[in-house]
C-alpha positions in Angstrom: 9.2 79.5 102.4 11.6 81.5 100.1 9.8 84.8 100.6 9.6 84.3 104.5 13.3 83.5 104.6 14.1 86.5 102.5 12.2 88.6 104.8 14.3 87.3 107.8 17.5 88.1 106.2 16.5 91.5 105.2 15.6 92.3 108.8 19.0 91.0 110.0 20.9 93.3 107.5 18.6 96.5 107.6 20.9 98.2 109.9 24.0 98.0 107.6 24.3 100.9 105.3 27.7 100.1 103.9 27.7 98.8 100.3 27.9 95.1 100.2 31.2 93.3 99.2 31.5 92.3 95.6 31.7 88.4 96.3 31.5 87.7 92.5 35.2 88.9 92.4 36.3 86.4 95.0 38.3 83.4 93.8 37.0 80.2 95.3 40.2 78.6 94.4 42.0 80.8 96.9 39.9 79.7 99.8 41.7 76.5 101.4 39.7 75.0 104.0 40.8 72.0 106.2 37.0 70.9 106.6 36.1 67.8 104.4 32.7 69.3 103.3 31.7 73.0 103.3 29.5 75.8 101.7 29.2 79.6 102.1 26.1 80.9 100.9 25.2 84.5 100.3 22.0 84.7 102.5 20.7 87.9 101.0 20.9 86.4 97.4 20.4 82.9 98.3 23.4 81.6 96.2 26.5 79.8 97.0 29.7 81.5 96.8 31.9 78.5 97.9 31.3 74.7 97.9 33.4 71.7 98.8 31.8 68.3 98.9 28.6 70.2 99.5 26.4 67.3 98.5 28.2 64.7 100.0 26.0 62.8 102.8 27.8 62.7 106.2 27.0 62.3 109.8 26.2 65.7 111.3 26.4 65.1 115.3 24.8 68.0 117.3 24.0 70.2 114.3 20.8 67.9 114.7 19.8 69.9 117.6 18.9 73.0 115.3 16.0 70.7 113.9 15.2 69.6 117.6 14.8 73.1 118.4 12.5 73.8 115.2 10.4 71.0 116.1 10.0 72.0 119.8 9.1 75.6 119.0 6.7 74.5 116.3 4.7 72.4 118.7 4.1 75.5 120.7 4.3 73.6 124.0 4.4 75.8 127.3 7.9 77.1 127.5 7.5 77.5 131.4 6.6 73.9 131.9 9.0 72.2 134.0 10.7 69.1 132.7 12.6 66.5 134.7 15.6 64.4 133.5 14.6 60.8 133.4 16.8 57.7 132.8 15.5 57.6 129.2 17.5 60.5 128.6 20.9 59.0 129.5 23.1 58.2 126.7 23.3 54.4 126.3 24.8 54.6 122.8 28.1 56.5 123.5 28.1 56.5 127.5 28.4 60.3 127.4 27.9 62.1 130.8 25.9 65.2 131.8 25.7 67.4 135.0 22.0 67.3 134.6 21.4 64.3 136.9 18.1 61.9 137.0 15.4 64.3 138.4 16.9 67.5 137.5 14.1 69.9 136.6 13.9 72.9 134.5 11.6 75.0 132.4 11.3 73.8 128.8 12.9 77.1 127.9 16.1 76.4 129.8 16.1 72.9 128.3 16.0 74.5 124.9 18.7 76.9 125.8 21.2 74.4 127.2 20.5 72.0 124.2 21.6 74.6 121.7 24.1 76.9 123.4 26.0 73.9 125.3 24.8 71.1 123.2 23.4 69.4 126.3 22.4 66.0 125.1 20.0 65.2 128.0 18.2 68.4 127.7 17.7 67.6 123.9 16.5 64.1 124.8 14.2 65.5 127.4 12.5 67.9 125.0 11.8 65.1 122.7 10.5 62.8 125.2 8.0 65.3 126.5 6.6 66.0 123.0 3.2 64.8 122.1 3.6 61.1 121.3 7.1 60.9 122.8 10.5 60.6 121.2 9.2 58.4 118.5 6.8 61.0 117.3 9.3 63.7 117.9 11.8 62.0 115.4 9.1 61.5 112.8 8.3 65.2 112.9 12.0 66.0 112.4 12.1 64.0 109.2 8.9 65.5 108.2 10.1 69.0 108.6 13.3 68.3 106.7 11.3 67.0 103.9 9.0 70.2 104.1 12.1 72.4 103.8 13.5 70.4 100.8 16.3 68.9 102.7 16.2 65.6 100.5 19.5 64.1 101.5 18.8 64.4 105.4 17.7 61.9 107.8 17.3 62.0 111.4 17.4 58.9 113.9 17.4 60.7 117.3 17.1 64.3 118.7 20.7 64.6 120.2 22.9 63.8 117.2 24.8 61.2 119.0 23.4 58.6 116.5 25.7 58.6 113.2 22.6 57.6 111.6 21.6 61.3 111.7 23.1 62.5 108.3 22.8 65.3 105.9 24.8 67.4 103.5 26.5 70.9 103.8 23.8 72.4 101.2 20.9 70.7 103.3 22.4 72.3 106.5 22.6 75.6 104.8 18.8 75.4 104.3 18.3 74.4 108.0 20.3 77.4 109.1 18.2 79.5 106.9 15.1 78.0 108.3 16.3 78.1 112.0 17.0 81.9 111.6 13.4 82.5 111.4 13.0 81.8 115.2 14.3 84.3 117.6 14.7 81.9 120.3 17.1 80.0 118.2 19.2 83.1 117.3 19.1 84.3 121.0 20.1 80.8 122.6 22.6 79.8 120.0 24.6 83.1 120.4 24.5 83.2 124.2 28.1 83.1 125.3 27.3 81.5 128.8 24.4 81.0 131.2 23.6 79.8 134.6 20.4 77.8 135.5 18.9 76.8 139.0 18.3 73.3 138.9 15.1 72.0 140.9 14.4 70.5 143.3 17.9 70.9 144.9 18.2 74.7 143.9 21.7 73.8 142.6 23.2 76.5 140.4 25.1 75.3 137.3 27.0 77.5 134.7 27.2 76.4 130.9 29.5 77.7 128.1 28.5 78.0 124.5 30.4 75.3 122.7 31.4 78.0 119.9 33.8 80.4 121.3 33.4 82.6 118.5 30.3 84.1 119.9 32.4 85.7 122.6 34.6 87.4 119.8 33.5 91.0 119.4 35.0 91.1 116.0 32.4 88.7 114.8 28.5 89.4 114.2 27.0 85.9 114.8 23.2 85.8 114.4 23.1 82.0 114.8 25.6 79.3 115.7 25.8 75.6 116.5 28.6 73.1 116.9 28.7 69.4 116.6 31.0 66.6 117.3 31.0 62.7 117.4 34.0 60.6 116.0 32.0 59.5 112.8 31.1 63.3 112.0 34.4 65.0 113.2 34.1 68.6 114.4 31.4 70.6 112.7 30.1 74.2 112.8 27.4 76.3 111.1 26.8 79.8 111.5 24.9 82.5 110.0 27.2 85.8 110.4 27.3 89.3 109.0 30.8 89.6 107.0 31.5 92.6 104.9 27.9 94.1 105.5 26.1 90.9 104.2 24.7 87.8 105.9 26.6 84.7 105.0 25.6 81.0 106.0 28.8 79.1 106.7 28.7 75.3 107.2 31.8 73.4 107.9 31.8 69.6 108.3 34.3 67.0 109.3 37.3 69.0 110.7 39.9 66.8 112.3 41.7 69.2 114.7 40.4 70.7 117.7 40.5 74.3 116.6 40.1 73.6 112.8 36.5 74.6 112.5 37.0 77.9 114.0 40.2 78.5 112.0 38.1 77.6 108.7 35.6 80.0 109.8 38.3 82.8 110.4 39.4 81.8 106.8 36.0 82.2 105.3 35.7 85.6 106.8 39.1 86.8 105.7 38.4 85.6 102.1 34.8 87.4 101.9 36.4 90.5 103.4 39.9 90.6 101.2 39.8 88.0 98.7 42.4 86.3 100.3 42.8 83.4 102.6 45.6 82.1 104.9 46.8 78.6 104.6 44.7 75.7 106.1 46.4 73.0 108.0 46.5 69.7 106.3 43.7 67.5 107.1 44.2 64.0 108.3 43.3 61.5 105.8 40.8 58.9 107.1 42.0 55.4 106.2 39.0 53.6 107.8 35.4 54.3 108.4 35.0 56.6 111.5 34.2 54.7 114.6 32.6 56.0 117.9 35.1 57.4 120.4 34.7 59.0 123.7 36.8 61.9 124.8 37.5 63.1 128.4 37.3 66.9 128.6 36.9 69.3 131.5 34.4 72.0 132.1 35.2 75.5 133.1 33.0 78.1 134.5 31.6 80.7 132.1 34.0 83.6 131.5 31.4 85.9 130.3 28.7 85.2 133.0 28.0 87.1 136.3 29.1 85.0 139.2 26.2 83.6 141.2 26.6 83.3 145.0 26.8 79.7 146.3 27.2 78.4 142.6 28.4 74.8 142.7 31.9 74.5 140.8 31.8 72.8 137.5 33.4 69.4 137.9 35.3 67.1 135.5 33.0 65.0 133.3 33.4 62.5 130.5 31.5 63.5 127.3 31.4 63.9 123.6 31.6 67.6 123.5 29.9 69.3 120.5 
C-alpha cells in the first residue's frame, strides 16, 4: 500500500521542477489554527509536519463520503447504470432536504459526482442501497476497508456522514485522503467547481456547486477535496494540495465559524510557503456535548458552469450543508 501511494504522489508532483520547500525549518508553534483537530502531512515523504489533537476521535460528518466513494469504485459496478432515489434515501435522522426527489434517476457516475462535489446525501445513500447486499453490506465494507488501510480509530455507521457515530481522527483521515487519491474519479469529482445534471424521467436540469469554494480559486492547486458538517462534528475540510512545489494532505476538523476551515487552510498554506501564519480567530469553547441542529441555507446557481437552456432555478432548501 505504501509503495502504491508513493507512486500516486510522485505522479502528482512529477511536473514540478522547483526545489521543494524546506518544511523542516518551519516552526509548528507559529501556525495557529482555529480548528480543534488538525494534521498537515508532507505526502511525498509520508510524515506529519504539524499536528493538533490529531489522535482525538471525533465525528467526521460528510468526510465519510470519501470512503463511500472508495467502496463504490472498488465494487466495480456499472457506472452508467441508472439509479433512482427511493424513500429509503431520505434523511430521517436530521430531516435534511434534497432537490433529488423520489424517483429522480441518474447514472451511478453522476450520483457519485454529486455525493463528492456537492455532498449530496441522497446520492450517497442511493450508492450504498444499490450495492450488492444493500446498505448494511456497504457499511460493513466501509469498516473493512478502514481496517485494511490501518485506520484503527475509525468507525462508520452510515454512508452519508449524517450519523454522529461516523468517527475518526485527523491522522486516520490523512490516511483516507492518501488512499482516495489513488482514484482518478475521486480526484476529478471532488475538485469539480460546479456541474449540471439532467434528471430522469422528467428531464429537469439541476445545477450543483462544490462545497469547497477553494477549488475555484486559481491560486490553489488542489488535487482532492472534501468538506463536512453536522453539528456534532463542526465544520470539517480535507484536501490534497500542492504547496511550495510539494503535495500536502491537510485535515481540519471541528471548526466553529462559517469560513474558519477555509481560513485555516489559507493559514496552513502561508505557513508552508513562508514560515509565517496570520492569526486565527478565537474558537468558541464548547461547554456541552454537540447536539444535532438543522441550518437553513440557500442554494445558488453554479458560477463556473455554462448556462443550460431551460434549467430550472435552484430553490431554497433546508439542509445540513457540508
